[in-house]
C-alpha positions, 0 to 999 in steps of 0.5 A: 157232592159228598166229597171233591176228590177228583174232577169226576166228583163234578157231575156236570162240568160245563155247568159248573164252569159257567157257574164259576164264571158267574161267581167271578162276575159277582164273587159275594152274591153267596156271602151268607151261604157259609155263615157260621161254617168253618173250612179247615185246610190241612197242608202236608206240603208247601203251597202258595196259590192253593192256600191263598185262593182257597181261603179267599174263596171260602171267605167270599162265601162267608166261611171261617177258615183255619189253616194247619201245616200238618208237619207242625202237629203230631205225626200221623199214622195211616196204617191199619193195625199199626203198633204205634211204638215208633215216631207216629203219635196219633192215628188218622182214625182219631185225627180225622174224626177230631178235625171233623168236630171243628170243620164243616169242610176239610181241605187236604193237600198231600203230595206223593212219595214218588218212590212207592207207586202202589201206595201213591196210586192208592191215594192213601192220605186223601182216602184215609181222610175221606174214610174217617172224617165226617165232614166233606173232603176237598182235594187241594192236590193229592198223590195223583190228582189236582182237580182244583187246578184242572177246574181252573184250567177249564174255566180259563180255556172256556173263558179265553177260547175264540173257537167252539172246539179249540186245539189243546196240547199238553206238553211235557217240559224239562225240570231238575227235580222229579215231579208228580203226575197230579196236574197232568192227570187232572188236566187230561181228565178235565179236557176229556170232558170238554168240547176240545181237541186234546192231545199230549206230547212228551219224550219216550218214557214219559207216558202217563197212566194209561187209565188216565190217558185212555184214547187221547192221542199221544205224540213223541214229537213236540214240534209236530204236536204243537202245530196250529194249537190254540192252547199249549199247557206245559208241565213236567212230570216224572216217569210213570213206568220207571216210577218217579225217575228223571229220564234224559230226553234226546231233544230240547223240550223247553217251550220257546216262542218259535215252538208255540207259534200263536197259541196261548201258553198255560202253566199251573205255576210255579214255573222254572224260567228258561228251563220249562219255558223261555222268558219270551213266552212267559212275559208275552201277552200269550201267557195265561198263567196269571189268569189261571191263578186268578181262576183258582179262586173261583174254581175253589169257590164253586166247589165249596158252594156245591159242598155247602149246599149239600150239607 
């Protein structure tokens, strides 16, 4: 693996999940693998779980870690052939190469604009680093993908499932802000590669990218879709077709104890209580949110391990 840009960067997903679970049982078994290696984490946007879990994962492997909030550095220019006579002070061509001198592996977190669809779909920031850096790149959430979260979700479901082929439902939920599609995209792509019965439910107008959804069943009726589910993953996303917009669904899509039944509840966090999901679900034993957050460490650790082994 040269880079970890999306979940398809992992060739054997099932083996990777099992290897991550083995790391979870013995986190320090490869503590010398990253000796004298440095992970540089670049954050264009806010982070809690991603920053801490990725740093912890690296340290479990014996790596040094440097964290940079990119907005505290020189403003970067990404356009090819740009005349840099305005706000940008440094071009990505130099910045990526310079950072590569300090880093064995580089992690990048950069959210979408949600206003320029073509630009977001091009993964302009992530791909610029992949193009110009000489160190491997780890996607810590980009415009359209969050593969570390998707991998952690896979670890959680395979760890928790009591069935060979559980029913897994991704449900849209309301939110006061327009949110990206990255988590939902990666969850769908990850589940499509596992032995699960996957479906998606959301209001009309909130269809995800058809290139992501492919042949996964989609329902506009939440209650029907959730029947007999084993795992319900709830996430908001803005409209893809009416790009970045918040539409007004005709029904109440907040997840409740009545709707979820006996299924396990999943969410990437942070979550808006009593907007996305009611307290009765989030505070119940059915909630796997904390387990998911814990598994973020071992998702990052197995990815870093694979990249270190390829250096």
